[in-house]
C-alpha positions in Angstrom: -51.3 -36.8 46.4 -53.6 -36.2 43.3 -53.9 -32.6 41.8 -57.3 -31.7 41.5 -58.8 -29.9 38.5 -59.1 -26.9 40.2 -55.5 -26.6 41.2 -54.6 -27.1 37.6 -56.8 -24.1 36.4 -55.5 -21.9 39.4 -51.7 -22.9 38.5 -52.6 -22.3 34.9 -54.3 -18.7 35.8 -51.2 -17.6 38.0 -49.1 -18.6 35.1 -50.7 -16.7 32.5 -51.2 -13.5 35.1 -47.5 -13.9 35.4 -46.8 -13.9 31.8 -46.1 -10.6 30.1 -44.9 -11.6 26.5 -48.3 -10.8 25.2 -48.4 -7.4 26.4 -45.8 -5.7 23.9 -47.7 -7.0 20.9 -51.3 -5.7 22.5 -50.0 -2.5 22.6 -48.7 -1.9 19.5 -51.8 -3.0 18.3 -53.3 -0.5 20.2 -51.1 2.2 18.7 -51.7 1.1 15.1 -55.3 1.0 15.5 -55.1 4.7 17.0 -53.0 5.8 14.0 -55.2 4.2 12.0 -58.5 6.1 13.2 -56.5 9.2 13.1 -55.4 9.0 9.5 -58.5 8.1 8.4 -60.3 10.6 10.1 -57.8 13.3 8.6 -58.4 11.9 5.4 -62.2 12.1 5.6 -62.0 15.5 6.9 -59.3 16.7 4.1 -61.6 14.6 1.5 -64.4 16.9 2.2 -63.1 19.9 2.1 -61.2 19.4 -1.3 -64.7 18.3 -2.3 -65.8 21.6 -1.8 -62.8 23.5 -2.8 -63.3 21.7 -6.0 -67.2 22.3 -6.5 -66.3 26.0 -5.9 -63.4 26.4 -8.4 -65.8 24.4 -11.1 -68.5 27.0 -10.6 -66.3 29.5 -10.5 -64.9 28.8 -13.8 -68.2 28.0 -15.5 -69.5 31.4 -14.3 -66.2 33.0 -15.9 
């Protein structure tokens, strides 16, 4: 009995659903992405605060 293309696709999809080898890599990529987003956010906020701090410091030194 010959296999139909539909049976081959169903078999391939079942094997893909059972395969968990790439799940860990995807989880690590998501975690790395969240960490990178947190770092960028923190650096942006701290950089903005530092910019305002040095601008005030410079104006205070110039006024003194």
